[in-house]
N, C-alpha and C positions, 0 to 999 in steps of 0.2 A: 344870795340864797343860803350859802353855807353858814353865815353868821347866825341867822335865826335857827337853823337846824341845830347848830352847836348849843345854843342857849336852851332850846327845847329838850335836848338830850341831857344836858347838865341838870336842868330842873327836874326832869323825870328821874334821874339817878338820885338826886337829893330827896325827892319824895319817897323813892323806894327805900332809902336809908331811914326815913321817918317811919315807914311801915314796919320795918324790922325793929326799930327802937321802941315804937309804941306797942308792938306785939310782945316784946320782952317785958315791958312795964305793965302788961295786962290792962291796957286802956280799953274803953268801950269798943265793941266790935264795929259799931257804926262809924266811928272815927277812922278805924283801920281800913274798912272797906272804902270809905270816901277817899282816903289817901292812896289806896291801891288803884282805884279807878283813875284818879288824877295822874298818877305815875304812869300807868299804861297809856293813857291818852297822850301825854307829853312825849313819851318815848316813841310811840307809834307815829305821831305827827312829825317828830324830828327825823326819824328814819325815812319816812315817805318823802319828806322835803329833800333830804339828802340824796335819795335815789332819783329825784326828779319826777316822781309819780304824781305828787300833789304840789301844786304851785300856788 
């Protein structure tokens, strides 16, 4: 269970870095929002799996 949680958290952090980078490059807001939503979903799923709440 912790392997998938780790992957989800790493992907979420990677996407969060993409949000930061894209916002500095003044990319379209739709792309930034999409990356932000994906980042939050990955991080939340990873943390919930790590805590054992969502299996």
